[in-house]
Backbone bond lengths (Angstrom), bond angles and torsions (degrees), N, CA, C in turn:
res aa  C-N    CA-C-N  psi(-1)  N-CA   C-N-CA  omega(-1)  CA-C   N-CA-C  phi
1 X - - - 1.443 - - 1.467 109.45 -
2 X 1.331 117.92 127.81 1.464 124.66 178.85 1.487 104.90 -73.64
3 X 1.429 113.41 156.15 1.381 124.41 -178.94 1.517 111.55 -57.03
4 X 1.337 115.63 -43.69 1.475 120.54 180.00 1.547 115.44 -63.51
5 X 1.291 116.68 -22.73 1.447 125.44 177.55 1.549 114.41 -87.35
6 X 1.276 115.76 -5.91 1.473 120.60 -176.86 1.562 107.89 -87.64
7 X 1.362 115.27 158.05 1.451 120.20 170.11 1.449 112.66 -62.01
8 X 1.328 119.06 136.05 1.452 123.04 175.50 1.531 110.04 -113.58
9 X 1.296 116.96 179.53 1.469 125.18 177.79 1.492 112.05 -44.80
10 X 1.302 113.47 -47.57 1.511 116.06 -177.32 1.506 115.92 -64.01
11 X 1.364 115.33 -21.39 1.470 121.36 -177.46 1.513 109.78 -88.79
12 X 1.277 122.04 -10.86 1.495 124.61 -171.43 1.601 109.10 -99.69
13 X 1.322 110.32 154.32 1.487 112.58 -177.23 1.587 108.49 -139.79
14 X 1.267 117.66 134.75 1.465 122.68 173.71 1.549 108.66 -54.80
15 X 1.281 112.04 145.35 1.465 122.03 -178.99 1.563 116.73 83.11
16 X 1.315 115.25 -8.87 1.474 118.22 175.27 1.482 109.69 -60.37
17 X 1.327 114.45 136.40 1.489 123.10 175.09 1.465 110.98 -108.64
18 X 1.352 114.91 127.18 1.402 122.46 176.36 1.496 112.05 -107.58
19 X 1.307 117.68 119.35 1.482 120.25 -178.62 1.563 105.15 -84.78
20 X 1.385 110.89 127.82 1.529 114.04 177.08 1.516 107.74 -88.43
21 X 1.279 110.43 164.04 1.532 115.58 179.31 1.506 107.27 -71.45
22 X 1.404 112.39 -149.52 1.424 116.91 -179.07 1.502 106.83 -139.37
23 X 1.324 119.65 160.60 1.374 128.84 176.69 1.545 112.01 -150.00
24 X 1.272 114.68 122.32 1.476 120.48 177.09 1.572 108.77 -92.85
25 X 1.327 113.58 118.35 1.474 115.81 -175.78 1.552 111.63 -85.21
26 X 1.349 111.30 135.27 1.527 115.76 -174.62 1.494 108.81 -105.88
27 X 1.304 114.80 164.45 1.470 121.51 174.29 1.566 113.38 -55.15
28 X 1.389 111.20 -45.33 1.477 110.37 -179.40 1.556 113.76 -64.04
29 X 1.323 114.37 -39.94 1.406 116.47 179.35 1.533 114.17 -61.08
30 X 1.246 116.49 -40.76 1.520 123.35 178.61 1.531 108.36 -62.64
31 X 1.319 117.37 -49.85 1.524 122.61 -173.33 1.547 104.97 -70.24
32 X 1.296 120.32 -45.07 1.473 118.72 -175.90 1.517 110.18 -66.10
33 X 1.289 119.63 -38.94 1.510 120.45 178.79 1.533 106.97 -66.79
34 X 1.304 117.40 -44.36 1.485 120.61 -177.07 1.528 110.40 -61.05
35 X 1.321 116.46 -45.56 1.530 117.98 -179.42 1.479 109.04 -53.16
36 X 1.347 117.18 -44.26 1.441 119.17 -173.58 1.519 113.17 -80.80
37 X 1.386 118.32 -41.13 1.460 119.76 -166.24 1.509 114.89 -121.44
38 X 1.365 123.02 -22.88 1.341 122.72 -172.32 1.549 109.88 -150.38
39 X 1.370 116.50 66.08 1.413 121.78 -173.52 1.474 120.65 -71.87
40 X 1.268 117.74 49.85 1.459 123.35 179.16 1.545 107.41 -86.65
41 X 1.345 117.71 143.92 1.475 120.33 -175.90 1.550 116.01 -54.98
42 X 1.362 118.05 -32.17 1.439 120.33 -177.30 1.557 111.29 -80.22
43 X 1.321 117.59 -1.61 1.465 124.13 173.09 1.528 110.11 -104.83
44 X 1.307 117.81 -13.18 1.548 122.12 -171.29 1.540 113.34 -112.16
45 X 1.343 115.79 -29.57 1.480 118.65 -171.99 1.464 112.98 -131.92
46 X 1.322 118.73 120.95 1.465 123.62 -177.71 1.523 113.78 -56.18
47 X 1.303 111.96 -48.22 1.494 116.64 178.06 1.490 115.52 -60.89
48 X 1.254 117.41 -45.90 1.548 121.22 176.32 1.490 105.58 -62.15
49 X 1.305 119.15 -45.49 1.483 123.75 -179.08 1.492 113.57 -54.33
50 X 1.328 113.04 -45.86 1.532 119.86 -177.75 1.567 108.88 -56.82
51 X 1.316 118.78 -36.99 1.441 127.57 -176.85 1.515 112.71 -83.86
52 X 1.298 115.83 -10.84 1.510 120.27 -178.56 1.544 110.16 -80.77
53 X 1.389 110.93 175.26 1.498 117.37 172.59 1.464 110.87 -58.51
54 X 1.313 118.41 -28.93 1.550 120.30 -175.46 1.482 112.12 -75.23
55 X 1.314 119.93 -26.85 1.479 125.59 175.51 1.553 111.31 80.94
56 X 1.274 118.31 4.25 1.448 119.57 174.62 1.509 109.88 175.72
57 X 1.378 116.24 178.71 1.465 121.12 -173.42 1.572 106.10 -66.83
58 X 1.283 113.62 125.35 1.448 122.60 -176.77 1.499 115.44 -123.82
59 X 1.300 118.18 140.25 1.452 122.33 172.65 1.504 111.94 -63.01
60 X 1.290 116.79 143.21 1.503 120.15 169.55 1.485 107.25 -61.40
61 X 1.396 116.14 144.40 1.422 118.04 174.15 1.510 113.83 -56.85
62 X 1.331 116.63 -34.68 1.463 123.43 -179.95 1.567 107.40 -63.69
63 X 1.346 116.08 -38.66 1.452 117.04 176.75 1.520 114.25 -65.97
64 X 1.348 114.85 -36.74 1.421 118.62 176.42 1.488 108.92 -65.79
65 X 1.290 119.25 -43.02 1.502 121.42 173.93 1.497 111.55 -57.76
66 X 1.320 117.32 -44.39 1.501 119.63 178.93 1.505 112.31 -64.34
67 X 1.286 118.07 -41.34 1.546 119.39 176.71 1.439 107.02 -62.36
68 X 1.356 122.04 -42.89 1.424 124.26 -176.03 1.530 109.60 -63.16
69 X 1.353 116.55 -42.54 1.449 116.78 175.86 1.484 114.17 -61.45
70 X 1.331 118.07 -42.92 1.542 122.50 172.94 1.460 111.43 -55.07
71 X 1.314 120.61 -44.02 1.420 123.66 -178.30 1.569 110.95 -66.75
72 X 1.354 114.88 -35.13 1.425 120.23 179.24 1.521 111.40 -69.84
73 X 1.291 117.52 -40.75 1.478 122.98 175.60 1.519 108.57 -60.72
74 X 1.338 117.94 -50.67 1.406 121.82 -177.40 1.502 113.29 -58.29
75 X 1.319 116.95 -41.67 1.474 122.96 -170.53 1.604 111.77 -94.39
76 X 1.344 116.15 -23.88 1.431 115.37 -169.25 1.527 114.04 -141.01
77 X 1.346 115.95 -62.09 1.478 120.94 -171.11 1.543 109.11 -64.14
78 X 1.299 118.84 -28.10 1.447 116.64 178.31 1.510 116.10 -71.54
79 X 1.398 116.36 -8.59 1.433 124.07 -174.77 1.494 112.18 -107.15
80 X 1.360 113.63 -6.85 1.535 117.84 -176.59 1.503 107.63 -111.60
81 X 1.311 114.34 168.17 1.464 120.72 179.49 1.592 107.50 -89.48
82 X 1.351 111.58 65.70 1.478 118.86 -178.28 1.567 108.00 -72.31
83 X 1.296 113.70 141.03 1.428 117.35 177.23 1.456 113.03 -115.34
84 X 1.319 118.10 7.26 1.456 126.08 171.43 1.522 111.98 122.87
85 X 1.338 114.48 167.77 1.433 119.79 -177.53 1.562 112.38 -89.39
86 X 1.320 110.04 148.67 1.556 114.92 177.82 1.513 109.54 -104.63
87 X 1.332 119.32 -10.48 1.454 119.62 178.94 1.463 110.16 134.22
88 X 1.317 118.34 -179.57 1.411 121.68 -177.05 1.563 107.69 -139.77
89 X 1.291 113.03 159.02 1.462 123.81 179.29 1.527 111.40 -132.87
90 X 1.317 116.44 157.62 1.436 125.61 169.53 1.580 110.39 53.74
91 X 1.349 115.20 43.39 1.535 116.76 177.17 1.536 103.24 -74.37
92 X 1.354 111.61 127.05 1.449 118.74 174.64 1.502 109.14 -131.66
93 X 1.331 116.60 131.13 1.451 124.25 170.08 1.536 105.94 -97.27
94 X 1.328 114.79 104.30 1.522 119.70 -170.26 1.529 107.86 -88.12
95 X 1.308 121.15 -30.82 1.440 123.54 179.95 1.517 105.74 -154.78
96 X 1.332 113.34 142.91 1.522 115.64 -178.63 1.541 113.89 -66.50
97 X 1.267 115.82 148.15 1.545 118.27 174.50 1.549 101.76 -94.29
98 X 1.365 111.96 113.98 1.490 121.21 -172.53 1.585 106.20 -93.74
99 X 1.307 111.05 157.23 1.448 120.00 171.96 1.484 111.82 -47.04
100 X 1.348 115.39 127.66 1.518 120.00 -177.72 1.524 117.57 86.22
101 X 1.369 114.87 -9.09 1.421 119.12 178.27 1.602 109.05 -71.84
102 X 1.299 115.34 151.75 1.518 121.22 175.17 1.524 107.12 -108.09
103 X 1.341 114.83 118.57 1.426 120.05 178.93 1.546 107.61 -89.29
104 X 1.314 116.23 138.00 1.479 121.41 179.40 1.622 103.07 -153.38
105 X 1.222 114.10 177.07 1.526 116.54 179.68 1.523 112.84 164.41
106 X 1.324 110.12 -172.41 1.454 118.31 -179.08 1.555 109.75 -141.88
107 X 1.319 114.10 155.09 1.458 124.75 178.75 1.546 107.13 -122.28
108 X 1.265 115.59 131.14 1.492 118.36 174.40 1.545 108.71 -112.63
109 X 1.368 113.97 134.96 1.445 118.23 174.84 1.526 103.31 -71.66
110 X 1.329 119.19 106.42 1.490 123.57 -176.49 1.482 112.33 -81.67
111 X 1.406 116.63 -35.69 1.442 121.05 -179.65 1.565 110.73 -157.31
112 X 1.283 115.92 151.95 1.427 125.55 174.72 1.492 110.25 -139.32
113 X 1.352 117.57 130.84 1.471 119.70 179.71 1.490 107.51 -151.05
114 X 1.367 113.75 143.17 1.519 118.65 172.95 1.465 107.10 -75.19
115 X 1.354 114.97 150.99 1.383 123.67 173.59 1.535 110.39 -73.55
116 X 1.318 119.93 132.45 1.425 121.40 179.94 1.542 109.23 -72.89
117 X 1.311 121.50 -38.41 1.402 122.31 -176.74 1.529 115.91 -92.40
118 X 1.314 115.95 -14.71 1.427 121.24 179.86 1.608 111.14 -130.87
119 X 1.292 119.81 83.01 1.421 121.47 -169.33 1.490 114.32 -60.42
120 X 1.312 118.02 -14.91 1.472 122.99 178.88 1.517 113.05 -82.52
121 X 1.324 117.86 -3.39 1.379 124.14 -174.64 1.506 111.10 -125.05
122 X 1.323 116.05 149.67 1.491 122.21 172.66 1.485 108.68 -133.70
123 X 1.268 118.96 161.12 1.499 125.87 176.88 1.436 107.16 -114.19
124 X 1.391 112.56 126.72 1.465 119.62 175.92 1.520 107.24 -119.86
125 X 1.372 114.94 128.89 1.468 120.12 174.92 1.480 109.20 -105.14
126 X 1.374 113.46 129.95 1.464 122.17 -177.35 1.527 104.46 -113.88
127 X 1.338 116.89 132.55 1.434 127.18 172.52 1.575 108.46 -101.12
128 X 1.294 114.50 126.75 1.463 121.43 179.82 1.479 113.80 -100.50
129 X 1.305 118.00 145.55 1.444 125.25 172.54 1.510 105.07 -141.90
130 X 1.356 111.10 98.00 1.477 117.48 -179.10 1.521 110.25 -105.13
131 X 1.338 111.24 139.90 1.524 119.90 -171.92 1.536 112.77 -133.87
132 X 1.222 113.73 159.84 1.590 117.07 172.39 1.557 106.57 -96.24
133 X 1.306 108.08 -176.47 1.550 115.96 -172.06 1.613 109.74 -68.93
134 X 1.249 115.92 -9.58 1.521 118.51 178.52 1.510 108.29 -98.23
135 X 1.372 117.34 8.97 1.387 123.49 -179.56 1.583 115.84 64.63
136 X 1.384 111.72 23.37 1.431 120.68 177.85 1.535 107.29 -88.01
137 X 1.295 118.25 133.08 1.434 120.45 177.20 1.504 115.48 -66.73
138 X 1.306 113.93 125.47 1.483 121.33 -174.91 1.497 113.34 -104.11
139 X 1.366 116.16 -36.80 1.424 119.10 -176.92 1.510 106.87 -154.20
140 X 1.413 116.49 148.88 1.395 121.94 172.96 1.572 105.68 -138.79
141 X 1.258 117.02 154.27 1.527 121.43 171.62 1.488 107.54 -176.86
142 X 1.380 112.04 166.43 1.453 119.79 173.21 1.449 106.78 -120.48
143 X 1.415 118.19 134.06 1.421 123.82 -175.58 1.565 107.72 -124.65
144 X 1.264 114.41 129.27 1.485 121.62 176.11 1.513 110.39 -98.74
145 X 1.403 116.56 134.24 1.424 118.81 -167.39 1.605 100.84 -142.12
146 X 1.351 112.51 139.26 1.482 118.52 173.96 1.567 108.45 -82.52
147 X 1.297 113.98 139.76 1.496 118.60 176.62 1.571 107.94 -134.29
148 X 1.284 114.07 138.14 1.429 122.23 -177.76 1.564 109.77 -69.45
149 X 1.389 112.74 138.78 1.439 122.50 172.33 1.555 108.19 -88.86
150 X 1.282 118.74 128.32 1.482 121.80 -176.08 1.546 107.39 -69.01
151 X 1.284 117.69 -46.19 1.459 121.41 -175.30 1.620 109.29 -121.23
152 X 1.312 118.42 76.40 1.410 120.55 -178.66 1.512 114.26 -62.30
153 X 1.316 117.23 -20.27 1.471 120.07 -178.84 1.543 112.00 -76.89
154 X 1.278 117.02 -16.93 1.432 123.32 -178.18 1.525 110.91 -86.62
155 X 1.356 118.52 139.39 1.382 121.51 171.42 1.476 112.57 -86.83
156 X 1.348 120.20 128.42 1.421 124.45 175.67 1.490 113.93 -76.26
157 X 1.323 118.92 140.02 1.401 123.44 -176.08 1.551 109.17 -54.93
158 X 1.342 117.79 128.62 1.417 121.29 -177.59 1.522 113.58 100.94
159 X 1.342 117.07 -15.53 1.420 119.12 -176.97 1.589 109.20 -91.06
160 X 1.308 114.72 153.96 1.452 116.65 174.94 1.548 110.35 -80.57
161 X 1.311 114.00 141.66 1.452 115.80 -174.61 1.547 109.46 -78.48
């Protein structure tokens, strides 16, 4: 999809809810990710994990965040004129994503604003609510992302000229 065909700032609306897809986490995915990025015993060994605070083989929180980002790109960011991320706040891992769990969730456009110094850019803040198949909250966070403005020369209603 060409940039001009993607949704821009003018096409987006605060309060919009984007349903993300779903992903069932497997033993191999958890172990392979852990070997490379988070080699703690409860991410690598089922027996050790059963005796841990988690009670079983669990995905790294960073793996959960990575899966969430992939789902976001597939369902939303890949369809908009995204110019990249600015960072995240309030990342909370509420419950571990366990082997065999299905991750799903939604994202809400919490805010949208044009940049004062760069009229061709806007800042969009997305609030995440990620859950498992039991509807238990797994992860929350807010992500700020730059979005292209289709017509930067135009003043948006309510803005100062």
